[in-house]
N, C-alpha and C positions, 0 to 999 in steps of 0.2 A: 768541229775538229776535222782537219784535212788528213787524208791518207798519205802514205808515202808517195804513191804515184802522182796525186794532185800536188803535193809539195814539190816534186821534181819538175812537173809541168810549169808550175808557177814561177820557179826560179829560171827555167829555160826561156819562157816567154818574156820574163823581165829583162834577161840579157839580150833578147832580140829586139828590145825597144818598146815592148807593149806597156801601156799605162796600167796602173793598178785597177782603174775602172774597167778597162777592156779585159784584163785577166779575170776580174770578178764576174763579169758577164759571161765570159767563156766557160768558167768552171761552175757557175751558178752559186757563188758564195758571196758573202758580205765583203765589202771593201776593207773594213777594219780587220776582218779575219785574215785577208790576204796580206795586208800591211804587217800584221803581227808575225806571220810566218816568214815573210821576206826579211824582216828585221831581226829575226831570231828570238823574239820575245816568247813565242810559243814553238813547241817541238812537235812534229807529227807523231801520231800514235799515242799521245799522252793528253788526257783531259785536264782542263784547268780546274784545280782544286778550289772548292768554295772556301771562303774564309772560315776558320775554325772558331765557332762561337764560344768554345770552352777556354780559349787562351786567356781572355781577360780575368778569368776566375781561378787560374791555376795557382797563383800565389796564395789566395785566400784558402783554397782547399788544402794546400800544402801546410799552411800554418795551423789549420783546424786539426788535421790529422797528426801533426807533430805534437799537439797538446793531448790528443786522444787517438792513438793508433787504431783502436777498435771501434771507432764511431761508425755506425751503419751508414752505408752509402745513401739509403733512402732519407735518413735524417739530414745528411749534408746536402742532398738534392733539394729538399724543402727550403733550406737556408739560402742556397744560391738562386732559387726561383724568386724568393723575396728580394734578392739583390739585382734582379733583372735578367737572369739567364732564361733564354727562350727555347733552348733545345729540349729534346726528350730525354727520358731516363736512360735508355739504352745508349744514346750518344754520350750522355754524361759519364756513365760507367766506362765506356770505351775510352773516353778522354782520361779518366783516372788511371787506367792501365797503360795507355800509350805514353803519358807523361810520367809514369811511375811516381805518382803523388803519395800513395800510402807507404809509410816507412815499413821496413822489414821487422818482423817480430820473431825472434828465434824460437821461443817456446811453441808458437803456433805453426811454425814452418820447420819443425825439427827434421822432417824427412823430405820436404818438398824441394825439388830442384837438386837433389843430391844423388850420388850413386848409391844404389841399394844392393846389398849383398844377398845372394840367394842362399838361404839356410837349408841345408840338407836335413830331411826328416826320414830316417830309416823306418821300415815297417815295425810297428810295435814298440817304438822307442819312447814316444811322448804323448801325453794327454794334456791339453791346455784347458784350464778351468777359469771361469770368470763369473762374477755376479752381474746380472743384468737387472737394473732397477727400472721398473715400468710405471710411469705416472698414471694417476687417476684410475685406480682399480675400482671395480664395482663395490658399492658400499656394503653389500652383504658379506664381503670377505672379512671386514673388520681388521684390516692390516695397516690402516693409515693412508698416507699420501702416496705410497709406492708399493707395488707388488714386487716380490723378490724371486728371481729365477736364476738358479745355478745351472750354467751351461758347461758341458764338457765335450771337447772335440778331439778326435784322433788327428794328430798333426800330419800323418802320412796320407791317409785316405780322405780326410775331410768329413768323415761321418761324425755327427754330433747328436747328443741327447740332452734333455733339459728337465729339471724338476722344480716345481713351485714350492717355496718354503714360506713359513709364516714370518720369519725374520732372518737376520744374518749372523746370529750369535754362534758360538762354538758348537753346541749340540745340534742345532739345525744345519750347520755346515757339514758336520760328520754324517748326519742322516741323509742329506742331499748328495754328498759325495758317494756314499754307498749305493744309493738308488741309481745315480748316473752310470757308474761303472757296471752295475748289473744290467742296465738297459743296453750298454755297449757290448755286453757279452764277455767282459774280462777287463783287465787293466794293463796299461802299458808299463814299461819299466820305470818311467819317471813321470812325475806330475809337475806341471808348470803353473805358477800363480803370479798375479801381480802382488803388490805390497799390501795385501789385506791384513788387518791387525789380528785376525783370528788364526793366521798361518805363520806370520813372521813379525818381527819388529820393523815397522816401516822405516825407521831412521837408518838401520844397519842392514836390513834384509836377512838377518839370521832367523832361523826357524825357532818358534817359541817352544818352551818346555812342555806345553799342553799338546801341541800338534805333533811333536816328534814321536810319541807312542802310536799315534794313528798311522804315520808313514811306516813304522816298523811292523805294525799289525798287518798291513796290506803288502809289505815287502817291496816298497817302491822308494825311489829317491825323490827329492824335492828340489826344484829349481825356481828361483825367484827372478822376475824380470827386472831389468834396470829401471829406475824411475823415469816416468814420462816417455816410455818407449813402447807404445802400443803395437808397433809393427812386429815386435818380438813374438807376440802371440796373435798374429794376424788371422790364423785359421779360426779361432774362437770369436774374434772380433767380427769377422765376416758372418759367422753364424748368428751373432747377436743382431746384426743388421737384418738378416732374413727373418728372424723371429719378430722383431719390432715392426717390420713393414708388412709381412705376409700373414702374421697371426694376430699380434696384439692390436693392430689398428681395427680389426674386425670383431673383437670380443664384445658382445652386447652386454647391456645391463641385465641383471637377474641371473647371470650364469654362475653356477657354483664353482668352487675351486677344482673339484674333481672333473667337472665337464671341461673346464679350461685346460686342465692337465691332459685330458684326452685329445683336445684340439692340438696342443703343441706336439704330442706324440705322433699324431697323424701327419703333421707338417714334417717332422723329422724323418718319417718313413718315406714321404714323397721326395724329400731332398736326397735320399739315397739313390734316386734314379738319375741324378746328374751324371753327365758323361765326362770322362777324362781321357787324355791321350798319354800313355806311358810307353816310351821307347817305340813310338810309331803305332802302337796298338790301342784301339779305342775300347775302353772299359767303363763300367759304372762305378760310382762311389761304393755301392754295396759289394761289388766284386772285389774292389781293392781292400775294403774292410774285412771281408771274409778271409782274405789271404794274410792278414796281419797276425803275427804270433803273439797273442795276448796271454798274460799270466792268469792262472786260475784264482778265483776269489775265495776267501774264507766262507764257511757255511753261514756264519752269523755276522752282522755288522759289528763295528767297534763299540764296546760297551760304554757309550756316553749317556749321561742321564739327561733326558729331555723333560723340561718342566714348563708348563704354560698355564695361564690363568683363564678361568671360564666362569660364567654366571649360570647358576642353577635355574632351570625353567620351572614354571608353575606345576609341571607334571613330575618334578623331581628328577630331571634328566640333565646330563652334562654332555655337550658335544665335543668330539675330539676326532680329527682326521676323517671326517665324513661318517662317523657313527655316533650313537648316543649311549650313555652309560648311566645307570640309576644311582641315586644317593638316598639316604634316609629321608623321610618326610619332615616338613617344617623348615626347609631351607630355601624356599623360592626367593630369587633375587640376590642370594648370598654369593660372594666371590670365593671360588675354591681353586685349588691347584691340582692339575692332572700331571702326574709324574710317571714317566715311562723310561726304563733303561733299554736302550737299543739292543735288539737281539733276544730280549725276553718276551714271553707270551702273555704276561700279565701287566696290568697297570694299576696304579693306586690313585685315589682321590683324597686329598687332605684339605683341612681348613687353612686359613691364613696363619694359624699358630702351629702348623705342621702336624696336627692330629689327624691320623688316617681314619676316614669315615667310610670308605668303600674300597674294595679290591675286586677287579674283574679280569676275565679272560679278554685279551685284546683281539678285536675283530680285524679282518683285513682292511687296509686303508681304502676309503672310498666305497665300502661295501653297502653303506646305507642301513646297517643293522642297528637294532635297539637291544642292548644287552642289559637285562634286569636281574637283580638278585631276588630270590623268592621271598626272603624276609623283608626286603624293601617294598615288594608288591603288597604283602599282607599288611604291613604297617601303614602304607599309604591308603589302602582301602579303609582300614579302621579309622584313620584320621579324617578321611572324607566323610564317612558315615556319621562320625561323632558331630560333625558340623551341621548335620541335617536334623529336623524336628518332625515328629509324627503328627503334630497338630495340623488341623485343616487351615489352609491359608485364609487370611482375612478377606471378607467380601467388600467389594468397592461400591456396589450399587445398592446402598441402604440409606435410610433417612434417620438421622440422629440430631435432633435440635439441641440447643444449649440446655444444660442441666440447671436445676435450681441453684446450685452452688455458683455456677458461672453467671447466672442472672443476678444473684445477690452481689457478686464481686463487681459486675458491671455497674450496678446501681451505686455502689460505694464510690466507684471512680467518678461517676457523674456528680455526686454530692461534693466530693473533694474539689472538683473543678468549679462548682457553683459557689462554694464558700471561700474560695481563694486561699487555700492553705499554703500557698507558695510563699516565698520570702517577701515578695512585693505584692501588695493587694491591688487587684484590678478593679477600678470603679466603673460600674456600668449604669448607675442611676444618678441624675443631676441633683436630686434632693440632698445628697451628701455635700455637694458644693455649697448649697444655700445654708445648711446648718453650720458649716465651718465659717462662712462669711458673717453670720449673726454673732457668733462667739467672738470674733475679732473686733466687732463694733463695741462690745461691752467691756472689753479689757481696758483698765485705766492707764493713762499715760504715765510713763516713768517719772519719779520725782527728781527735781534738779538739786544738786548738791549746793550747800551754802558756800558762798565765796567769802573768804576773809579779806 
């Protein structure tokens, strides 16, 4: 490539009558290069672009992506490699973007490339809630394919707190909501949700009759996001990303639910140290959250009835929220129901037929306590003692030959085998064959009938 100065010199020397070979020797360039610049085929300051190896495959890629707009680029790359494409993967994806081969998908690009309005969030105005489903939880949790984390974030300051729940039904939602707002130190004036079925009717966005008393109890309004508009609750969505990448990816196997809850609480406290700039003043998220005017919470949670199924252990215990509660003996392996009304200090354990078999004082969640009823302890000890015997254990190193009765029975079996008392007699002596042959020789021939 010639510089602008070299291009000027080449044109000047050419006008002075120099040959192309002389100009090439003078500038130290190739003759074909000088010829291209003098003819205008090449322009100084611009490199000659190499032929685009992607161009022959543009139409094929366009047709494939028209059939399947969400086809992975790696899959399409494997296909064009088999068709003779020699470039690398990064060159291939760059060609897809440059030629705009992939068609536009409106649901997937609802906010991409558009003007985005800035939504004002006054202090203490809104809390955004969202369920975060986390895949492949530890098997000891017994929650299935996903763990369930309810996240609540103050829209103004960005402070968030999260609570693990066993499932996403209505009682667990109410329990998790109460726990989140208490961790935040109060509640904002409005709660924002996406279209979860436990809060509203997904088709219309209207609040359900079951959730309306909950909002009245805490004195808040309820806002429902438009469908497929995740940006409307972007504060909690960003918190979800932090929890999934900074906490959930590092949760090891064998960790209990209570230990995992402690881990997410520590992460939330660290995230309060994030810095923000408000009106030119640098503050932290914790300082912003402390200045938010939050509403006071009721003394007790909303009285929703929480019911879960558990299996009785061989020790006559039932696990619930990090504690163990006793049941009467004789029920190991039986499925029972633990029923707890939120806000009350007692819980009950019933059978599948709803017959209450135990009632206990509820221990603090995750305390690791074992709550036993005195009557259950006595009954269990009596049951265990009844199964024991005061006789001395049998000795294993003794000599006990077969008895006379056993020997007689063995002899009878041998005789039975020798006499062939089975359905088909077994011949073991050839003399039997000779006797049968003699009898056949003495049998007279059958008489022939007279023919008329």
